[in-house]
N, C-alpha and C positions, 0 to 999 in steps of 0.2 A: 077519822075525824072529819066532821062535816063543815061546810062553809057556814059562816055566821048568818048570812041573810039570803033570802030567795032572790032579791034584786040586788044587783051590784053594778058599780060603775064600769067594771071590767067586761060586762055584757056588751058594752059599746064596741069593744075591739076583738072579742073572741070569735072564732069561726063557728059556723052553724053546727058542726059536729064536734065541737070542743066543749068539754065539761069542766067546770070549776070544782075542784076537789076540796080545796081549802082556801079560806080567805080570812084575813085578820088585819087589825091595825096594831102598831106598836103600843105598848103600855105608856100612858102619857107621862107619868112622873120620871121614870128612868130615861125615857126618850129625851126629855127636856134637860135633865140633870147631867147627862153624859158630857155635855159641853163644859159644865161647871167642874167636872172631874178633871178635865185638862187644865182648867184655870187654876185649880188647887195644886196640881203638879207643877205648873209654871211659877207658883208663888213660893215654892220651897226655897230656892236659891236666894231670891230677893229677901226672904224672911231671915235666912242665915246671915246675909250681908248686913241687914239692919241690926241684928243682934250684935254682930262684931263691931259695928259702928257705935252702938249704944253702950256696950259694956267694955269695949277695948279701944285700942288705938287704931283708928281707921284713917287711911289716907284720903283726904277730901279733894285732893287734886284730881281733875278729870282725866289725867293720864293714868290713873290707877287701873289695874286690871280688874278690880272688883266692879267698877262701873261698867266695864265692857261685858262682864258676865251677867250683870243685871239687865242690860239691854238685850242680850241674847235670849234670856228667859222671859222677856216681855212677849216674844213671838207666840209661844204656846198659849199665853194668857189671852192675847187678842184672837187667836184661832179658836180657843174655847168659847169666848164670848160670841164670836160670829156663829159658831155651830149651835149655841144655845138659842139665839134669836132666830136663826134659820129654821131650826126644828120647830120652834114655837109657832112661827107664822105659817109653816107648811103642814102642821100636824093635821088639820081638818081634812086635807086632801091626800094624806099619806096612808097608803094601804098596800098590802102584799097579797098575792094569790098564787096558787099552784093549780095548773090544769093538767089534763092528760097529754098535753103537748108542750107547754111552756111554763116558765115562771114569769110572774108579772109584778110590776111596780107602778105605783101612781104617786105623784107628789105635785107641788105647785101651790102658790099663794092665791092669785086671782083666778087662774085657770088650771085645769087638771092636765098634767103631763104624764104620758104613759111610756113605759119601757118594757120590753119583753125579751126573753132569752129562750131560744129553743132548747129543749132538754138534751138533745144530742150535741149541743154546743158547750155544755158545761164540762170543763176539764178538771176543775178542783172544787171541792165542797168542804168547808170548814165551819166549826162552831167555836165562837169566842164569847167569853163572859168577863166583862170588866168589873171593877170593885163595886160600882153602883148597881149594875145589873145583878150581881150576886145578892145584894141586899134585898132586891125586889123579886128575886127568883125568876128572872127572865134571861134571855141571851140573844146573841146575834149569829145569824147564818151568813157566811160569806161565799160568794160565787165567783169563780174565775173562769172567764170564757175566752181567754187569749188576748185581752187588751193589755198593752204594755206602753208605759211612758218611757221614752228614751232620753237619757241625760248625757252628761259629759262622761263618756267611758263606762256608763252603767245603765241598766234598765230596771224599771220598777213595775211589778205586777199591779194592775188596777182591778179592784174587786167591786162587785155590786153586793148590797147588803139588805137583808131583812133584819132590822134593828129592834132590840128590846121586845121580843115576842115571847109569849108564854109557851110552856111545854116545848122548849126549843129542841131538846133531844128527840122527842116524839116526832116533831115536824121534820127534823133533819133526816130521820130514818124513813119517813114517808117520801121525802124528795128523792132519796137514794133509790127506794124501791120503784117509784113511778118512773124515774129516769132510766133505771135498768130495764124495766118492762118495755118502755117506749123504744129504746135503742134496739133491743132484741126483737121486738115485733117488726121494726123496720128492716132489720137484717133478714128476717124470715120472709118478709114481703118482697124486698128488692134484691136480696142476695148480697147486699153491702150496706154500710151506713150511708144515708143520704148525704151527709156532710163530706164523706170521702168521695162520693160521686161528683159533688160540686167542685172539689179540689181538682179532680182529674180533668174536668171540663175546663 
């Protein structure tokens, strides 16, 4: 699969010997609606509580556990609304790319922010498709490169994502193949994985 355009914002950050193999933007509608998906999930419990209030005996006292549950489920609603507006305002600068060395991300509202991950730093690669993405026949590729958020007695993996892209399984296989070739070419050239050499040093 070819890159979409001969000219790319990623040309600003790629190496001279680096080739962009694939580049795309997320599909607009599912990319924006994914936040609303979380909003709808957050509305389920408040809707049930409202029905109980409307059709049955509902404790209007603020000490009621129902009110506490409603407040808890406001969090995903607010999170979903934030994600919706964040994606909307960042969409024009949001792009993804695969090169023969790295995966690339761009985003930003006023200015373009870039992020890259070397192919030999990718530890896990996953494909996910939520309800809205299934409707629009797109999906999300998640990359884990070792970033972890430590909490109280637990840790959470932090993933980078190519969200709402077309032909997600085809792109997923392409990333796996290019990553495999890149790592094995480095092993042949250096006798070891460059990331392993860096750890040893």
